[in-house]
gemmi code that builds the backbone of each chain (N, CA, C; Angstrom):
import gemmi

chains = {
    "A": [
        ("MET", (76.948, 76.574, -13.427), (75.792, 76.774, -12.649), (74.663, 77.036, -13.618)),
        ("GLU", (73.591, 76.325, -13.360), (72.442, 76.389, -14.290), (71.536, 77.625, -13.880)),
        ("MET", (71.209, 78.445, -14.910), (70.339, 79.593, -14.706), (69.355, 79.665, -15.895)),
        ("LYS", (68.207, 80.294, -15.677), (67.382, 80.677, -16.881), (67.013, 82.160, -16.772)),
        ("GLU", (66.737, 82.713, -17.878), (66.509, 84.166, -17.890), (65.329, 84.486, -18.785)),
        ("ARG", (64.644, 85.532, -18.569), (63.683, 86.052, -19.353), (63.499, 87.619, -19.202)),
        ("LYS", (62.959, 88.168, -20.218), (62.762, 89.658, -20.119), (61.347, 90.052, -19.730)),
        ("GLU", (61.336, 91.020, -18.849), (60.006, 91.551, -18.487), (60.011, 93.066, -18.611)),
        ("GLY", (59.601, 93.559, -19.728), (59.766, 94.928, -20.076), (61.267, 95.160, -20.121)),
        ("ASP", (61.856, 96.183, -19.424), (63.241, 96.519, -19.464), (64.077, 95.619, -18.520)),
        ("ALA", (63.284, 94.901, -17.724), (64.075, 94.127, -16.698), (64.443, 92.763, -17.193)),
        ("LEU", (65.641, 92.254, -16.768), (65.978, 90.918, -16.992), (65.852, 90.137, -15.703)),
        ("ILE", (65.027, 89.028, -15.839), (64.816, 88.199, -14.696), (65.709, 86.944, -14.849)),
        ("VAL", (66.590, 86.686, -13.936), (67.554, 85.651, -13.953), (67.137, 84.679, -12.711)),
        ("LYS", (66.958, 83.436, -13.016), (66.652, 82.483, -11.919), (67.813, 81.469, -11.810)),
        ("ILE", (68.273, 81.269, -10.588), (69.332, 80.196, -10.341), (68.536, 78.916, -10.108)),
        ("LEU", (68.963, 77.977, -11.052), (68.245, 76.685, -10.975), (69.108, 75.639, -10.217)),
        ("GLU", (69.632, 76.002, -9.091), (70.544, 75.170, -8.290), (70.150, 75.233, -6.832)),
        ("LYS", (70.316, 74.128, -6.092), (70.105, 74.168, -4.718), (71.205, 74.811, -3.919)),
        ("ARG", (72.406, 74.749, -4.556), (73.564, 75.330, -3.866), (74.143, 76.488, -4.694)),
        ("PHE", (74.475, 77.561, -3.981), (75.081, 78.669, -4.583), (76.370, 78.908, -3.748)),
        ("ALA", (77.429, 78.109, -4.107), (78.594, 78.023, -3.208), (79.813, 77.736, -4.001)),
        ("ALA", (80.920, 77.733, -3.258), (82.236, 77.652, -3.880), (82.418, 76.204, -4.509)),
        ("ASP", (81.675, 75.247, -4.133), (81.772, 73.914, -4.676), (80.999, 73.682, -5.992)),
        ("VAL", (80.164, 74.703, -6.372), (79.364, 74.520, -7.602), (80.178, 75.142, -8.740)),
        ("PRO", (80.543, 74.315, -9.664), (81.402, 74.762, -10.720), (80.528, 75.781, -11.628)),
        ("GLY", (81.164, 76.705, -12.177), (80.351, 77.606, -13.136), (80.946, 78.930, -13.163)),
        ("THR", (80.318, 79.790, -13.927), (80.876, 81.095, -14.214), (79.859, 82.148, -13.904)),
        ("PHE", (79.279, 82.136, -12.678), (78.273, 83.053, -12.313), (78.694, 84.542, -12.577)),
        ("LYS", (79.807, 84.876, -12.102), (80.278, 86.233, -12.168), (80.525, 86.731, -13.695)),
        ("GLU", (81.079, 85.822, -14.456), (81.364, 86.080, -15.836), (79.988, 86.144, -16.602)),
        ("ASP", (79.101, 85.292, -16.201), (77.853, 85.243, -16.897), (77.009, 86.544, -16.588)),
        ("MET", (77.090, 87.050, -15.395), (76.360, 88.212, -15.005), (77.008, 89.440, -15.637)),
        ("ALA", (78.402, 89.475, -15.716), (79.058, 90.582, -16.386), (78.731, 90.657, -17.873)),
        ("ASP", (78.612, 89.478, -18.478), (78.169, 89.376, -19.821), (76.781, 89.950, -20.123)),
        ("ARG", (75.891, 89.603, -19.204), (74.476, 90.177, -19.318), (74.481, 91.652, -19.190)),
        ("ILE", (75.276, 92.192, -18.301), (75.283, 93.619, -18.029), (76.048, 94.267, -19.244)),
        ("GLU", (77.018, 93.724, -19.730), (77.693, 94.141, -20.925), (76.844, 94.318, -22.196)),
        ("LYS", (75.819, 93.365, -22.263), (74.891, 93.401, -23.374), (73.804, 94.413, -23.123)),
        ("GLY", (73.844, 95.231, -22.140), (72.905, 96.374, -21.921), (71.870, 96.094, -20.904)),
        ("ASN", (71.907, 94.939, -20.268), (70.869, 94.699, -19.201), (71.350, 95.348, -17.919)),
        ("ASP", (70.647, 96.485, -17.647), (71.096, 97.260, -16.437), (70.033, 97.296, -15.326)),
        ("ARG", (69.010, 96.463, -15.506), (67.974, 96.273, -14.439), (67.709, 94.792, -14.329)),
        ("ILE", (68.255, 94.220, -13.339), (68.217, 92.793, -13.080), (67.491, 92.292, -11.793)),
        ("VAL", (66.689, 91.332, -11.933), (66.097, 90.690, -10.755), (66.689, 89.264, -10.737)),
        ("LEU", (67.311, 88.929, -9.528), (67.843, 87.566, -9.439), (66.998, 86.770, -8.405)),
        ("ASP", (66.394, 85.719, -8.987), (65.492, 84.860, -8.274), (66.346, 83.646, -7.634)),
        ("ILE", (66.412, 83.676, -6.284), (67.222, 82.572, -5.607), (66.268, 81.655, -4.894)),
        ("SER", (65.029, 81.633, -5.268), (64.129, 80.780, -4.532), (64.407, 79.256, -4.498)),
        ("ASP", (65.143, 78.779, -5.486), (65.573, 77.354, -5.484), (66.792, 77.094, -4.618)),
        ("VAL", (67.471, 78.182, -4.212), (68.712, 77.971, -3.507), (68.424, 77.638, -2.101)),
        ("GLU", (69.014, 76.537, -1.610), (68.878, 76.148, -0.152), (70.140, 76.345, 0.595)),
        ("PHE", (71.285, 76.623, -0.062), (72.542, 76.739, 0.626), (73.359, 77.755, -0.060)),
        ("ILE", (73.731, 78.813, 0.645), (74.604, 79.874, 0.081), (75.835, 80.035, 1.035)),
        ("ASP", (76.982, 80.270, 0.473), (78.170, 80.430, 1.348), (78.832, 81.881, 0.993)),
        ("SER", (79.901, 82.117, 1.588), (80.649, 83.411, 1.453), (80.941, 83.655, -0.105)),
        ("ALA", (81.293, 82.575, -0.806), (81.622, 82.769, -2.193), (80.382, 83.133, -2.999)),
        ("GLY", (79.219, 82.653, -2.661), (77.994, 82.992, -3.306), (77.698, 84.495, -3.016)),
        ("LEU", (77.818, 84.879, -1.866), (77.490, 86.233, -1.414), (78.529, 87.194, -2.142)),
        ("ALA", (79.732, 86.820, -2.188), (80.788, 87.703, -2.812), (80.468, 87.797, -4.345)),
        ("ALA", (79.843, 86.824, -4.972), (79.554, 86.920, -6.347), (78.414, 87.895, -6.522)),
        ("LEU", (77.475, 87.959, -5.549), (76.400, 88.912, -5.659), (76.905, 90.320, -5.404)),
        ("VAL", (77.750, 90.491, -4.497), (78.431, 91.827, -4.275), (79.130, 92.237, -5.585)),
        ("TYR", (79.859, 91.426, -6.143), (80.584, 91.692, -7.407), (79.557, 92.176, -8.487)),
        ("THR", (78.399, 91.481, -8.595), (77.400, 91.885, -9.606), (76.818, 93.276, -9.244)),
        ("LEU", (76.551, 93.570, -8.022), (76.062, 94.859, -7.560), (77.080, 95.899, -7.902)),
        ("LYS", (78.363, 95.678, -7.771), (79.397, 96.673, -7.997), (79.425, 96.961, -9.508)),
        ("LEU", (79.109, 95.991, -10.292), (79.021, 96.244, -11.790), (77.847, 97.166, -12.153)),
        ("LEU", (76.675, 96.886, -11.514), (75.536, 97.697, -11.806), (75.496, 99.054, -11.013)),
        ("GLN", (76.287, 99.151, -10.001), (76.533, 100.425, -9.260), (75.367, 101.023, -8.561)),
        ("GLN", (74.160, 100.492, -8.737), (73.021, 101.038, -8.017), (72.208, 99.919, -7.473)),
        ("LYS", (71.835, 100.084, -6.157), (71.058, 99.036, -5.451), (69.693, 98.804, -6.107)),
        ("ASP", (69.101, 99.845, -6.638), (67.833, 99.657, -7.131), (67.745, 99.082, -8.615)),
        ("LYS", (68.929, 98.716, -9.034), (69.078, 98.084, -10.319), (69.338, 96.565, -10.247)),
        ("PHE", (69.531, 96.101, -9.057), (69.857, 94.687, -8.857), (69.047, 94.196, -7.676)),
        ("LEU", (67.913, 93.630, -7.941), (67.063, 93.146, -6.848), (67.082, 91.657, -6.702)),
        ("ILE", (67.042, 91.221, -5.500), (67.154, 89.759, -5.201), (65.732, 89.305, -4.594)),
        ("CYS", (65.295, 88.200, -5.009), (64.021, 87.763, -4.506), (64.052, 86.233, -4.234)),
        ("GLY", (63.228, 85.882, -3.356), (62.970, 84.451, -2.998), (63.859, 83.789, -2.044)),
        ("ALA", (64.673, 84.620, -1.344), (65.521, 84.007, -0.232), (64.700, 83.344, 0.752)),
        ("GLN", (65.157, 82.031, 1.023), (64.366, 81.208, 1.955), (65.165, 80.929, 3.231)),
        ("GLY", (64.487, 80.533, 4.289), (65.065, 80.115, 5.622), (66.543, 80.324, 5.872)),
        ("PRO", (67.294, 79.174, 5.721), (68.782, 79.314, 5.960), (69.523, 80.329, 5.171)),
        ("VAL", (69.048, 80.480, 3.894), (69.702, 81.387, 3.036), (69.499, 82.807, 3.510)),
        ("LYS", (68.295, 83.117, 3.897), (67.905, 84.419, 4.462), (68.825, 84.675, 5.729)),
        ("ASN", (68.968, 83.655, 6.516), (69.794, 83.819, 7.798), (71.192, 84.215, 7.475)),
        ("VAL", (71.783, 83.703, 6.457), (73.089, 84.019, 6.037), (73.174, 85.471, 5.578)),
        ("PHE", (72.258, 85.893, 4.819), (72.169, 87.339, 4.420), (72.136, 88.204, 5.646)),
        ("GLU", (71.331, 87.869, 6.714), (71.272, 88.652, 7.880), (72.552, 88.599, 8.723)),
        ("LEU", (73.184, 87.433, 8.739), (74.366, 87.267, 9.631), (75.544, 88.163, 9.102)),
        ("THR", (75.531, 88.262, 7.763), (76.618, 89.086, 7.165), (76.186, 90.468, 6.814)),
        ("ARG", (74.958, 90.917, 7.276), (74.383, 92.254, 6.934), (74.175, 92.505, 5.460)),
        ("MET", (74.191, 91.424, 4.649), (73.955, 91.565, 3.210), (72.464, 91.888, 2.939)),
        ("ASP", (71.648, 91.623, 3.935), (70.242, 92.024, 3.821), (70.090, 93.586, 3.810)),
        ("LYS", (71.129, 94.242, 4.332), (71.078, 95.700, 4.365), (71.714, 96.229, 2.990)),
        ("VAL", (72.471, 95.416, 2.371), (73.061, 95.788, 1.059), (72.167, 95.626, -0.006)),
        ("PHE", (71.506, 94.483, -0.125), (70.690, 94.188, -1.253), (69.196, 94.535, -0.971)),
        ("GLN", (68.524, 94.988, -2.068), (67.004, 95.138, -1.799), (66.466, 93.718, -2.082)),
        ("MET", (65.799, 93.251, -1.103), (65.320, 91.900, -1.213), (63.734, 91.830, -1.176)),
        ("TYR", (63.238, 90.945, -2.006), (61.783, 90.806, -2.117), (61.386, 89.325, -1.949)),
        ("ALA", (60.066, 89.197, -1.582), (59.600, 87.845, -1.399), (59.633, 86.972, -2.640)),
        ("ASP", (59.218, 87.552, -3.749), (59.107, 86.754, -4.961), (59.373, 87.678, -6.240)),
        ("GLU", (59.323, 87.075, -7.324), (59.672, 87.776, -8.582), (58.653, 88.870, -8.828)),
        ("GLU", (57.369, 88.549, -8.549), (56.307, 89.611, -8.813), (56.621, 90.844, -8.087)),
        ("ALA", (56.886, 90.687, -6.799), (57.183, 91.872, -5.915), (58.426, 92.613, -6.478)),
        ("ALA", (59.433, 91.920, -6.736), (60.649, 92.495, -7.251), (60.444, 93.268, -8.583)),
        ("ILE", (59.671, 92.658, -9.443), (59.515, 93.272, -10.756), (58.609, 94.547, -10.563)),
        ("ALA", (57.631, 94.438, -9.653), (56.809, 95.664, -9.403), (57.660, 96.868, -8.831)),
        ("ALA", (58.596, 96.513, -7.988), (59.534, 97.479, -7.421), (60.430, 98.061, -8.453)),
        ("LEU", (60.883, 97.287, -9.364), (61.777, 97.743, -10.428), (61.118, 98.521, -11.456)),
        ("THR", (59.813, 98.415, -11.633), (59.122, 99.104, -12.736), (58.366, 100.324, -12.281)),
        ("THR", (58.391, 100.611, -10.930), (57.727, 101.790, -10.463), (58.707, 102.927, -10.281)),
    ],
    "B": [
        ("LEU", (79.234, 61.950, 31.723), (78.955, 61.466, 30.343), (80.297, 61.768, 29.506)),
        ("SER", (80.671, 60.745, 28.721), (81.929, 60.874, 27.927), (81.612, 61.641, 26.655)),
        ("THR", (82.679, 62.156, 26.083), (82.623, 62.958, 24.793), (82.480, 61.960, 23.656)),
        ("SER", (81.623, 62.220, 22.778), (81.443, 61.417, 21.598), (82.295, 62.176, 20.483)),
        ("ARG", (83.084, 61.412, 19.856), (84.005, 62.077, 18.857), (83.921, 61.306, 17.477)),
        ("VAL", (83.870, 62.064, 16.402), (83.904, 61.521, 15.112), (84.988, 62.289, 14.291)),
        ("LYS", (85.817, 61.450, 13.623), (86.806, 62.035, 12.808), (86.547, 61.812, 11.295)),
        ("LEU", (86.545, 62.855, 10.542), (86.214, 62.673, 9.084), (87.451, 63.173, 8.310)),
        ("LEU", (87.817, 62.417, 7.263), (88.996, 62.856, 6.373), (88.388, 63.000, 5.016)),
        ("ILE", (88.742, 64.127, 4.350), (88.305, 64.290, 2.944), (89.482, 64.761, 2.111)),
        ("ASP", (89.431, 64.335, 0.834), (90.479, 64.920, -0.147), (90.251, 66.334, -0.294)),
        ("SER", (91.300, 66.994, -0.698), (91.230, 68.480, -0.858), (90.629, 68.847, -2.258)),
        ("ILE", (89.310, 68.476, -2.325), (88.535, 68.821, -3.557), (87.292, 69.487, -3.234)),
        ("LEU", (87.063, 70.670, -3.797), (85.939, 71.514, -3.368), (84.627, 70.733, -3.376)),
        ("GLY", (84.434, 69.885, -4.380), (83.201, 69.124, -4.485), (82.915, 68.173, -3.356)),
        ("HIS", (83.961, 67.830, -2.546), (83.745, 67.048, -1.433), (83.374, 67.802, -0.155)),
        ("ALA", (83.542, 69.082, -0.160), (83.361, 69.889, 1.090), (81.942, 69.654, 1.667)),
        ("SER", (81.011, 69.590, 0.703), (79.614, 69.572, 1.215), (79.371, 68.258, 1.878)),
        ("LEU", (80.084, 67.189, 1.569), (79.817, 65.931, 2.202), (80.088, 65.996, 3.697)),
        ("VAL", (81.250, 66.574, 4.124), (81.583, 66.691, 5.461), (80.602, 67.758, 6.168)),
        ("ALA", (80.223, 68.771, 5.520), (79.321, 69.787, 6.036), (77.960, 69.178, 6.270)),
        ("GLU", (77.542, 68.308, 5.407), (76.217, 67.694, 5.692), (76.318, 66.653, 6.767)),
        ("ALA", (77.387, 66.004, 6.853), (77.616, 64.986, 7.932), (77.508, 65.709, 9.314)),
        ("VAL", (78.164, 66.836, 9.311), (78.170, 67.651, 10.594), (76.808, 68.155, 10.968)),
        ("LYS", (76.051, 68.504, 9.899), (74.596, 68.944, 10.117), (73.900, 67.789, 10.765)),
        ("GLY", (74.047, 66.537, 10.258), (73.345, 65.431, 10.885), (73.799, 65.198, 12.272)),
        ("MET", (75.069, 65.382, 12.583), (75.543, 65.127, 13.922), (75.019, 66.211, 14.870)),
        ("CYS", (74.789, 67.435, 14.385), (74.310, 68.445, 15.191), (72.782, 68.156, 15.605)),
        ("SER", (72.057, 67.467, 14.771), (70.671, 67.125, 15.099), (70.660, 66.189, 16.253)),
        ("VAL", (71.706, 65.285, 16.383), (71.792, 64.381, 17.552), (71.986, 65.213, 18.812)),
        ("ALA", (72.634, 66.346, 18.790), (72.883, 67.214, 19.876), (71.712, 68.073, 20.188)),
        ("ASN", (70.568, 67.845, 19.534), (69.418, 68.629, 19.710), (69.440, 70.074, 19.405)),
        ("LEU", (70.382, 70.432, 18.516), (70.496, 71.791, 18.034), (69.285, 72.102, 17.161)),
        ("SER", (68.858, 73.324, 17.139), (67.799, 73.716, 16.248), (68.231, 73.564, 14.740)),
        ("SER", (67.323, 73.375, 13.873), (67.804, 73.206, 12.521), (68.386, 74.442, 12.020)),
        ("GLU", (67.980, 75.620, 12.527), (68.678, 76.896, 12.146), (70.158, 76.861, 12.565)),
        ("ASP", (70.437, 76.521, 13.790), (71.847, 76.463, 14.284), (72.528, 75.358, 13.640)),
        ("ALA", (71.952, 74.195, 13.341), (72.578, 73.138, 12.599), (73.096, 73.493, 11.272)),
        ("SER", (72.233, 74.304, 10.536), (72.541, 74.775, 9.227), (73.663, 75.754, 9.282)),
        ("LEU", (73.750, 76.602, 10.313), (74.864, 77.638, 10.366), (76.163, 76.855, 10.844)),
        ("LEU", (76.093, 75.947, 11.674), (77.322, 75.184, 12.014), (77.827, 74.405, 10.753)),
        ("SER", (76.919, 73.861, 10.002), (77.331, 73.134, 8.846), (78.004, 74.142, 7.805)),
        ("LEU", (77.453, 75.347, 7.756), (78.011, 76.359, 6.841), (79.409, 76.724, 7.379)),
        ("CYS", (79.632, 76.855, 8.652), (80.947, 77.110, 9.296), (81.951, 76.107, 8.868)),
        ("VAL", (81.525, 74.805, 8.956), (82.515, 73.671, 8.571), (82.788, 73.784, 7.101)),
        ("PHE", (81.792, 74.036, 6.269), (82.014, 74.214, 4.828), (82.959, 75.394, 4.550)),
        ("GLU", (82.785, 76.533, 5.271), (83.676, 77.587, 5.028), (85.107, 77.304, 5.435)),
        ("ALA", (85.305, 76.596, 6.581), (86.586, 76.197, 7.077), (87.295, 75.230, 6.112)),
        ("VAL", (86.488, 74.300, 5.652), (87.076, 73.237, 4.782), (87.408, 73.947, 3.325)),
        ("THR", (86.566, 74.662, 2.848), (86.896, 75.258, 1.561), (88.043, 76.294, 1.649)),
        ("ASN", (88.132, 76.915, 2.837), (89.283, 77.775, 3.101), (90.576, 76.978, 3.075)),
        ("SER", (90.619, 75.840, 3.722), (91.773, 75.029, 3.672), (92.144, 74.640, 2.262)),
        ("ILE", (91.094, 74.178, 1.486), (91.361, 73.687, 0.153), (91.933, 74.784, -0.765)),
        ("ARG", (91.253, 75.953, -0.653), (91.551, 77.021, -1.517), (92.826, 77.789, -1.141)),
        ("HIS", (92.981, 78.065, 0.141), (94.100, 78.930, 0.598), (95.251, 78.153, 1.150)),
        ("ALA", (95.022, 77.032, 1.823), (96.181, 76.304, 2.406), (96.817, 75.411, 1.302)),
        ("TYR", (95.869, 74.767, 0.502), (96.374, 73.810, -0.532), (96.320, 74.427, -1.888)),
        ("HIS", (95.834, 75.686, -2.073), (95.838, 76.348, -3.378), (95.072, 75.577, -4.424)),
        ("ASP", (93.977, 74.890, -4.012), (93.154, 74.104, -4.956), (93.908, 72.880, -5.486)),
        ("GLU", (94.969, 72.480, -4.847), (95.642, 71.272, -5.370), (94.976, 70.047, -4.770)),
        ("PRO", (94.681, 69.063, -5.627), (94.155, 67.838, -5.015), (95.175, 66.977, -4.361)),
        ("ASP", (94.857, 65.776, -3.857), (95.834, 64.915, -3.325), (96.298, 65.408, -1.898)),
        ("HIS", (95.613, 66.250, -1.257), (95.904, 66.555, 0.154), (94.736, 66.156, 0.985)),
        ("LEU", (94.865, 66.260, 2.334), (93.776, 65.824, 3.037), (93.350, 66.916, 4.084)),
        ("VAL", (92.028, 67.071, 4.253), (91.533, 67.980, 5.319), (90.708, 67.096, 6.283)),
        ("GLU", (91.057, 67.316, 7.561), (90.520, 66.500, 8.626), (89.490, 67.296, 9.465)),
        ("VAL", (88.452, 66.710, 9.764), (87.412, 67.447, 10.525), (87.082, 66.527, 11.771)),
        ("VAL", (87.295, 67.072, 12.950), (87.005, 66.291, 14.159), (85.756, 66.995, 14.897)),
        ("PHE", (84.789, 66.162, 14.949), (83.559, 66.690, 15.629), (83.367, 66.115, 17.035)),
        ("SER", (83.371, 66.836, 18.029), (83.293, 66.276, 19.370), (82.039, 66.890, 20.061)),
        ("LEU", (81.211, 65.967, 20.618), (79.968, 66.415, 21.226), (80.173, 66.043, 22.732)),
        ("ASP", (80.074, 67.161, 23.448), (80.161, 67.011, 24.926), (78.817, 67.392, 25.486)),
        ("ILE", (78.632, 67.298, 26.812), (77.370, 67.628, 27.408), (77.008, 69.106, 27.236)),
        ("ASP", (78.037, 69.889, 27.257), (77.729, 71.320, 27.190), (78.227, 72.117, 25.980)),
        ("GLN", (78.927, 71.332, 25.129), (79.351, 72.066, 23.887), (79.678, 71.035, 22.706)),
        ("ILE", (79.629, 71.675, 21.501), (80.150, 71.101, 20.264), (81.453, 71.679, 19.911)),
        ("ARG", (82.392, 70.862, 19.654), (83.722, 71.386, 19.316), (84.059, 70.753, 17.962)),
        ("ILE", (84.470, 71.694, 17.014), (84.810, 71.169, 15.679), (86.138, 71.724, 15.349)),
        ("GLU", (87.048, 70.730, 15.014), (88.356, 71.157, 14.624), (88.625, 70.843, 13.153)),
        ("VAL", (89.073, 71.776, 12.311), (89.274, 71.586, 10.894), (90.772, 71.803, 10.726)),
        ("SER", (91.419, 70.761, 10.160), (92.885, 70.836, 10.091), (93.414, 70.505, 8.679)),
        ("ASP", (94.497, 71.200, 8.344), (95.126, 70.927, 7.061), (96.691, 70.914, 7.324)),
        ("ASN", (97.400, 70.498, 6.267), (98.845, 70.546, 6.392), (99.440, 71.480, 5.281)),
        ("GLY", (98.689, 72.470, 4.912), (99.105, 73.422, 3.883), (99.754, 74.704, 4.483)),
        ("ASP", (99.679, 75.734, 3.700), (100.184, 77.001, 4.141), (99.225, 77.590, 5.244)),
        ("PRO", (99.736, 78.144, 6.259), (98.941, 78.732, 7.260), (98.179, 79.975, 6.837)),
        ("MET", (97.027, 80.271, 7.472), (96.236, 81.442, 7.144), (97.099, 82.634, 7.512)),
        ("GLU", (97.004, 83.666, 6.681), (97.776, 84.937, 6.983), (97.133, 85.711, 8.059)),
        ("GLN", (95.839, 85.897, 8.006), (95.131, 86.627, 8.990), (93.914, 85.815, 9.620)),
        ("PRO", (94.269, 84.997, 10.536), (93.244, 84.123, 11.116), (92.386, 84.823, 12.107)),
        ("GLU", (92.732, 86.004, 12.551), (91.907, 86.649, 13.605), (90.622, 87.250, 12.975)),
        ("GLU", (89.695, 87.533, 13.893), (88.451, 88.052, 13.385), (88.538, 89.219, 12.460)),
        ("PRO", (88.050, 89.110, 11.245), (88.210, 90.242, 10.317), (87.355, 91.440, 10.646)),
        ("ASP", (87.809, 92.576, 10.253), (87.051, 93.856, 10.530), (85.944, 93.869, 9.359)),
        ("PHE", (84.766, 93.599, 9.868), (83.674, 93.542, 8.940), (82.662, 94.655, 9.034)),
        ("ASN", (83.262, 95.854, 9.421), (82.411, 96.997, 9.440), (82.364, 97.643, 8.043)),
        ("PHE", (81.235, 97.861, 7.563), (81.140, 98.444, 6.285), (79.832, 99.251, 6.141)),
        ("ASP", (79.860, 100.287, 5.296), (78.593, 101.001, 5.019), (77.771, 100.320, 3.924)),
        ("PRO", (76.705, 99.794, 4.220), (75.966, 99.065, 3.261), (75.502, 99.826, 2.004)),
        ("ASP", (75.560, 101.172, 2.211), (75.221, 102.004, 1.016), (76.436, 102.408, 0.165)),
        ("ASP", (77.576, 102.228, 0.662), (78.828, 102.486, -0.112), (79.176, 101.263, -0.965)),
        ("ILE", (78.532, 101.199, -2.124), (78.659, 100.000, -2.932), (80.112, 99.722, -3.362)),
        ("ARG", (80.852, 100.754, -3.683), (82.189, 100.638, -4.149), (83.112, 99.897, -3.191)),
        ("ASN", (82.882, 100.119, -1.913), (83.712, 99.550, -0.898), (83.157, 98.408, -0.186)),
        ("LEU", (82.095, 97.821, -0.750), (81.618, 96.664, -0.024), (82.630, 95.498, -0.017)),
        ("PRO", (82.605, 94.737, 1.089), (83.669, 93.637, 1.151), (83.167, 92.454, 0.264)),
        ("GLU", (84.277, 91.875, -0.376), (84.035, 90.649, -1.171), (84.754, 89.501, -0.542)),
        ("GLY", (85.695, 89.810, 0.337), (86.415, 88.823, 1.046), (86.225, 88.933, 2.529)),
        ("GLY", (86.638, 87.884, 3.263), (86.500, 87.958, 4.695), (85.195, 87.546, 5.233)),
        ("MET", (84.229, 87.286, 4.375), (82.874, 86.894, 4.767), (82.860, 85.486, 5.515)),
        ("GLY", (83.544, 84.593, 4.919), (83.620, 83.282, 5.550), (84.001, 83.246, 6.984)),
        ("LEU", (85.112, 83.916, 7.259), (85.575, 83.986, 8.672), (84.585, 84.784, 9.581)),
        ("HIS", (83.974, 85.752, 8.901), (82.994, 86.655, 9.692), (81.820, 85.686, 10.126)),
        ("ILE", (81.407, 84.857, 9.128), (80.249, 83.876, 9.469), (80.659, 83.065, 10.598)),
        ("ILE", (81.933, 82.504, 10.613), (82.423, 81.568, 11.586), (82.385, 82.272, 13.016)),
        ("TYR", (83.036, 83.490, 13.027), (83.065, 84.197, 14.242), (81.674, 84.603, 14.863)),
        ("GLU", (80.770, 84.929, 13.918), (79.451, 85.312, 14.423), (78.657, 84.156, 14.902)),
        ("THR", (78.881, 82.965, 14.220), (78.052, 81.839, 14.609), (78.545, 81.162, 15.901)),
        ("MET", (79.926, 81.078, 16.071), (80.450, 80.337, 17.113), (80.673, 81.118, 18.410)),
        ("ASP", (80.836, 80.366, 19.537), (81.108, 81.090, 20.819), (82.567, 81.280, 21.041)),
        ("GLN", (83.390, 80.326, 20.436), (84.876, 80.476, 20.548), (85.469, 79.978, 19.268)),
        ("VAL", (86.438, 80.786, 18.851), (87.201, 80.359, 17.623), (88.718, 80.587, 17.892)),
        ("ALA", (89.501, 79.576, 17.545), (90.907, 79.626, 17.703), (91.600, 79.038, 16.523)),
        ("TYR", (92.789, 79.579, 16.246), (93.584, 79.015, 15.121), (94.976, 78.797, 15.560)),
        ("GLU", (95.442, 77.578, 15.314), (96.772, 77.241, 15.681), (97.525, 76.630, 14.511)),
        ("SER", (98.817, 77.040, 14.396), (99.561, 76.545, 13.299), (100.954, 76.094, 13.840)),
        ("SER", (101.290, 74.835, 13.751), (102.561, 74.368, 14.191), (102.961, 73.000, 13.526)),
        ("ASP", (104.156, 72.818, 13.319), (104.663, 71.568, 12.631), (103.961, 71.294, 11.385)),
        ("ARG", (103.650, 72.237, 10.563), (102.976, 72.113, 9.300), (101.518, 71.575, 9.516)),
        ("LYS", (100.996, 71.783, 10.608), (99.566, 71.444, 10.753), (98.801, 72.687, 11.300)),
        ("ASN", (97.817, 73.021, 10.546), (97.018, 74.201, 10.865), (95.658, 73.758, 11.383)),
        ("THR", (95.204, 74.219, 12.540), (93.894, 73.796, 13.012), (93.066, 74.968, 13.373)),
        ("LEU", (91.869, 74.998, 12.810), (90.783, 75.971, 13.286), (89.841, 75.267, 14.151)),
        ("THR", (89.809, 75.758, 15.378), (88.898, 75.122, 16.385), (87.688, 76.059, 16.570)),
        ("MET", (86.555, 75.496, 16.443), (85.296, 76.217, 16.612), (84.419, 75.612, 17.685)),
        ("ILE", (83.947, 76.389, 18.620), (83.213, 75.794, 19.783), (81.863, 76.557, 19.808)),
        ("LYS", (80.783, 75.653, 19.910), (79.457, 76.177, 20.098), (78.963, 75.605, 21.513)),
        ("GLU", (78.660, 76.535, 22.409), (78.111, 76.116, 23.670), (76.630, 75.645, 23.490)),
        ("LEU", (76.317, 74.636, 24.239), (74.945, 74.117, 24.158), (74.069, 74.693, 25.327)),
    ],
}
model = gemmi.Model(1)
for chain_id, residues in chains.items():
    chain = gemmi.Chain(chain_id)
    for i, (resn, *xyz) in enumerate(residues, 1):
        res = gemmi.Residue()
        res.name, res.seqid = resn, gemmi.SeqId(i, " ")
        for name, pos in zip(("N", "CA", "C"), xyz):
            atom = gemmi.Atom()
            atom.name, atom.element = name, gemmi.Element(name[0])
            atom.pos, atom.b_iso = gemmi.Position(*pos), 0.0
            res.add_atom(atom)
        chain.add_residue(res)
    model.add_chain(chain)
structure = gemmi.Structure()
structure.add_model(model)
structure.setup_entities()
């Protein structure tokens, strides 16, 4: 799975560069996120604005990441669009994750 | 009006699951489903097919997953079948959780929950080495 990352102060901004975040996309999302956290990144914004399709495996990978960081306000998600947002709502994951419209809003929330 | 029926067969390869899910989305648009509902039905098919590949066939290639899409005047019926191991707990999963209790958040069972939440009827039948998940959406 292709991702790009940058630092913004203490925060690590990770953007998924895929249209699909699902079981059929090969990659090591969970291992990559664990690696980032292991390296001391404990405030992460995940930008999923390019993602047009998410399934239960994608959501489970996000839950896994949140469990590693242990605090909701340390793992923010931004950019969920239309059908992706619907799936968060259907599974009540919109109540689990702190979700923001875009990176700017998420970074502002993380740094205040 | 007669029922329109389309049967799709795919190899048990995860990378092929989206093909059948996208085909179903296209067929849903013929049924005048909203794009929101069509996306959710497509996701349900994707979840059911990947479930067959991962859990019934244990990610082994060279098996087949069959998807039968039937459009009737008042419902869409989708049957996803495999010839692998049957599901251990095909009934609706208990998906009650405290969203603030991070440690106990569910990582499994979300696929079936999505299917039960989206569809009006869900049934699972396993006999003679054929497992079929039937999902019905009323129109």
